N, C-alpha and C positions, 0 to 999 in steps of 0.2 A: 805229398806233395802232388800235383795235378802235372802231367805229363802234357806236353804237344806230338800229333803227330802228322807231321805233312805229306801227303799224297801230291806230286810235282816237282817239279824242278825249283829252285832256288838262286838268285841270281842277287849279287851284290856287291858293291863298291866299299866297304867296309869290314869289318870283322864279325866272324859267325861264331858264336856258341851254341855247340849242341846238347842236352840234354834228353831230350825227346828222340822222336822216330823222324827220320826225312827216307820216304821212299820215294827218289827220283835225283837225277845231279843237281851237285851243289857246286856253283861259280861263285867265290868271292876272294879276297886280296888273302885274310886267314880264317881257316877252320879250324876251332876246337871243338873235338869231339868226345865231350866228357863221359866218365864213369856213368854207365848206365845207358847211354845216349847213343843212338844206332844210325849209319845211313846203309842204304839198300841204293845203290847206284855210282856213277863217276863223281868222284871229289877232282876238283880242281883250284888249286891257289897256288899263291909264293909258298904262304908257309900252311902245314898241315898238321896238327898235336893228335895222335889219337890215345885215348884213354878206353873209351868204349868199343865200339867194334864198326868196321866198316867190310861192306861185300860188296866190292866194284872197285874198278881202275881208278888209282890216285896218280895225276899228274902234279909235284910240287918241287918249289925250290928246295926249302929245309921241309923235311920230313922225318916227323920224331914219333916212335910208336915207344909209349910208357906201360909200366907193371900193369897189367889186367886188360891192356890194349889187344884187338885183334884185328889182323887185317886178312882177306881171303881171296885178293887178286893181283894182278899187276900192279907195280909201283912202279914211275920214273920221278927221279931225283936227283939235284945235284947236290947235297949234302943230306946226311942221314945220321940217324940217332936211335938205337933201337935198346930198351933197358931188356937189364933180366926181369924175366916175368912176362915178356910180353909174348904172344904168339904171332907166326905171319906162316901162311897159306897152315894154318894147323899145324906149323912145326913150334914147338918151344925156343924159346929164344933161352940159352942157359949160358955162363961167360962170357957176355956178347959176341957170342957165334949163333947163327941160324941158316937153315937149309933153304933153297929154294928164294934166291935173290938173284933179279938180275938186275940190272942198272945200268941206265942210259943217264949220262952225262950233261944233254940237251935239255932247258927248260923251255917249254914253248909258250910257258904264259897262262895266264888264269881263264882269260878270255880269247 
């Protein structure tokens, strides 16, 4: 399968599914980073689901890290789901607990 690589910021008013690589900030209503997908930059959306990897700040209303997902920077969220098998800041998640989580209750929006 061909992978797309984008260098630069991405902004859209719809949902975005990332299966390739984005080197830059992503601002959309919903962002899905699929297994094998990666973002190196900030991710700003009402909903963010990570099954791939994100290296950069995440600001989201609903935030989920799925099994195999990796997040390695600061995350702001209103609601959180972290699945067993996910990694946050290189700390593995086991039995629903993980290290180095900071939570800010205010979500400022994707725009």
